N, C-alpha and C positions, 0 to 999 in steps of 0.2 A: 308413435303409431296409434291410430285409432282402431277401435274394435272392428270397423268395417273391413280392415285389411285381413283380419282373421277369417271373416266369413267369405271374402273373395278368395282367399287361399283354399278354404275348404271346398268352395264351389268348383274349383279347378281340379280337384283330385279325382282320380278314377273311383268308380263306385266301390270296387273291392278294397280300396285303400281307406275309404272314409264312409263306412256305413252310417246310416242315420241313427243318431242317439235317441234314446227314449226320453220323453218329457218327464219332468218331475214336479210334483206339487210340494207343499210344505211338509217337511219330515215330521211324523207324529211325535208327540211329547215323550219325554224321558220318564224312567221309573222314578217315583218320588223319593224313595230312600231304600237302602239295602234291607232294612228291617221290615218294610211294609209288605203285607201279605194280601193278595187279591182274594175276593170272594169267589166262591165256586161259579164256574161258567154255567150259563143257563140258556135255554132256547126261549125266544120270545116271538110269537107270531110266525113261526117257521123260519125266521131269520136269525142266524148266529153271527154276532158282530165280530167274533174272532176271525173267521174266514168267511166273510159275507159273499153271497152270490149277487148277481144283478137283480134288481127289482125296481118297480115304479113307485114314485112318491111325489107328493106336492111339496115343493120348496118355495117358501114365500107364497107368491100368487100364481106360480106356474107349475106345470106338470113336468117331471123329469124322469129319465131313465138313469138309475144309479148303477154304476159299474165299479167293481173293485179296482183300486188304483195302487195304493201302497199301504203298508202297515208297519207299526212299531210296537214297542213294549206296552204302551198304554192306549194309544189311539189307532184308528184306521182312517184312511182317507178314501172316499169314493169320488169318482169322476161323474159329475152330473151332466147328462146330455139332454138339452131342452126338447120337450115334445111340443111345447107351445111356441109358435113363431115369434121372433123378436127378442128372445131372451138369451143371455150368454151361457156358455159352458161354465160349470161351477166345480169347485173343490169342496166337498162336504166332509167335515171332520167329525167323527164320533168316538166316544170313549169305548174301549173294549168292554164286553159284558162283565168280565171278572173284576173290573175296577169300578163298576158303576156305584157300588156301595162304599167306596173309599172316600171319606170326607175330604181329605186333602186334594185328591184328584178332582173331585167335583168343584171345589173352590178354585183350583188353578184353571180348570177348563172354562169356568165362568169368567174368570179374570182375563184369560187369553182372548175369549170372544169379545169382551168389552174393549180390550186394547186394540184389536184389529178393527173394531167398529170406529175407533177414534183416529185411525192412521191418516186418512184423507191426504194421500200423496199419490201422484200418478205412477210411481215406480215401486209401490208397496202394495200388498194384497188389498183388493177392494172388497170390503164387506158387503154382503147382500142380504143375509137373513139368518135367523136362529129360530129354533123351535124343537119339536119332537118328531122323530121318525119311528113309527111302531113303538112308541113309548120311551124312546131313547133320545137324549138331548144331542143336538147337533148345532154347529154354526157353519155357514157357507160363505165363500168369497169367490170372486171370479177366477176361473182357472187360468193359469199362466203356462202357455206352451213355451218351454225353455230347456236349455241344456244345463245340467248341473255343472258348476264351475270345477268340481272335482275331476271332470273329464279332461280338463285342460292340463292338469298336473299328473294324471294317471295314465293317459293314453298318449305316449310319446310318438307313436307312429302317425296318428292323425293330427296331433298338436305339437310340433317341434318345440323343444324347450326355449330356443332363441326367440321364436315368435311369441310364446307366452310371456317371456321376459319383457319383450318390447311393449306389450299391451298392459303390463301389470299396473303401471301408474294410472292409466285411464280407468282400469277396473276399480282400483282402490279409491280414486277420486270420486267416482260415481257412488260407491258404497258410503264414503264419508258424508256425502251430501244427504243421503237417506238417513244416516245416523244423526246428522245435524238436525234434521226435521223431527225425529222421534225423541231425541234428547232435549230439544229446546222448545217443545210445544207447551201449551197451557197445562197439559198433564204429562210431564216428562216420563219417558219409558226407557228402561234398560232392557236390552234384548237378551243378553246373557248366553247366546248360543250362535255367535257368528262362526261360520265355517264354510269350507268350499262345497259342502253338501247342501247348505241352506242358502246359496246364492245361485240364481238362474240368469242365463243370457237368452233373450228371445230372438226371433228372427229379424228384429229391427235393431239388434246390437244394444239393447237396453238391459241394464242390470237390475235384478229384483231380489231384495232380501225377503226371505220367507221363514216360516216356522217360528211363531212367537210362543211356543209351548213352555219356555223357561222365563218369559218376560214378566216384568212387574212394573207398576207405576212407582217411580222412585219416591215420591212424597208419601205414598201409602205403604211403603215396604215395612215388613215385620219379619220376625225370625223365620217363619215358614217360607217367606218369599225367597230366601237365600238358599233353600234346599234344592231348588230346581237348577241343575247345573249343565254346563256345556259338555260336548263330547270330550272324552279324555285327552285327545290329541290337541284340543283347542282350549282346554281349561285354563283359566287365569290363576296366578298365584294365590289371590285372595279366595277364589272359589275352592282351590285345592286345599287351603288351610281351614276351610269352614268358616271364614270370616264374612262379614257383610260385603256385598259387592254392588256396584252401580255402573253408570255409563263408562267409567274408566276401564272396567273389565272388557267392554265391547271394543275399546280402543286397543287394548292388549291383543285381543283376538284379531283385530285388523292387522296388527304388526305381524302376527303369525302368518296370516294369509299373504301379506306382502312378501315376507321372507320365502314362503313356499313357492309362490309364483316365480320369484327371481331365481331361486336355487334349485327348483325342481326336486326337492326332497323335504322330508318332514322336519319341522322345528323341534317337536317333542320326540326325543329319541327313545323314550320308554317302550318296552316291548309288550308289557302287560298293562292292564288298566291301573293296577297299583303302582307300577313303575312310572307311568305317565303322570299320575297325581303327585308322586314324590318328586319327579323332575320339575314340575310346575311350581311346587311349593318351595323348592330349595335352589332353583337356578340363580346364578349371579347376574349382575348387570353387565351387558356387553360394552366393550369399548366403542366409542363413536365410529371408529374406522374399521369395525369388524367385517364389513362387506366391501372394503376398498378395492378388492380384486374383481368385484362384480359390478358395482355401481359407483357413481361419484361420491365423494366424501360427504356432501350435504345430505344425499338420500340415505346413505349408511347411517348417519347420525340421527335422522328422523326415525328410521326403523328401530335403532337402538333405544330411542326415547319411548317409542310405542311399546317396546318390550321390556321396559324397566320393571323389575319385580315389585317396586313400591308404587302404588297408585298415585301418591303425592308427587312423584317425580316424572310421571308421564305427562303427555298433553292432558289438560283438564277438560277439553271439549273437542268435538269433531271439527269445530270452526278453527281452533288453534292448529290442528293437524293440517287442515286445508290451507291455511295461511302459510305454514311452513313449506308445504309442497308448491306454493305459488299458484294455487288454484282458487284463491278467494281474494 
């Protein structure tokens, strides 16, 4: 089943059964480490980045109205509404004021903006500009109007599990094609934070991978690069153990996503953050037929291989996974 079936089904629902979801931009970056301490929050030019209000600013060559959109532990994302005709809506990402003087945060934010600038793919964030807003560094990319994929697994009333199961292969295939692009470019990138919150579906049924706040250029990786980790529910075994991680961590997270879309339940059964990390670090390899009651044996074996605790035993590239799925 194609994604268009999902959207046709949604369109036919009564308004009270299927209220319109909120769009979501890239989720802000994660906290760099448990021991890191932010600087004291400060006001700058009347704007406080922690809880910013709407204001006007020039982004690139155009004037924009910046409105609060979403926020996380380290960054906030503003939605940029163009005041100059002919310019797109933007997502403008800024570091929270209390983290502005944290050297590791500044380096990763600069690295993230450089990665997004290099993406050059129709279904990945399209870089537009970087610079300063009221003395604070930002980078901007074209805003994506989309539904977070987490809605499909969490809202069973609007998205029946059987329907989500039917479209799961198509979703995973689109995601793997995007990972094939970022893993296999001239400057290969590991995303590190694949999750149902960081994948959007727009109104043309296209999948977008967002939030490169944990990403690094694989060939330029160093010890600090590996400290930026996925959400606890999607963390890979090597991330949980504090080891070096690369594109194969992304493939493990794809396996989690595929499992959760099929099963309509969490892969990582830990209740606390600590429990989730321990689960990821110590979980055993699944038998190839562990999902035989849900999918065919071939698909079950593919997911088991994606979820192998050892990176050496997983698919070594997104291309290999696509070939196994018969999509390459």
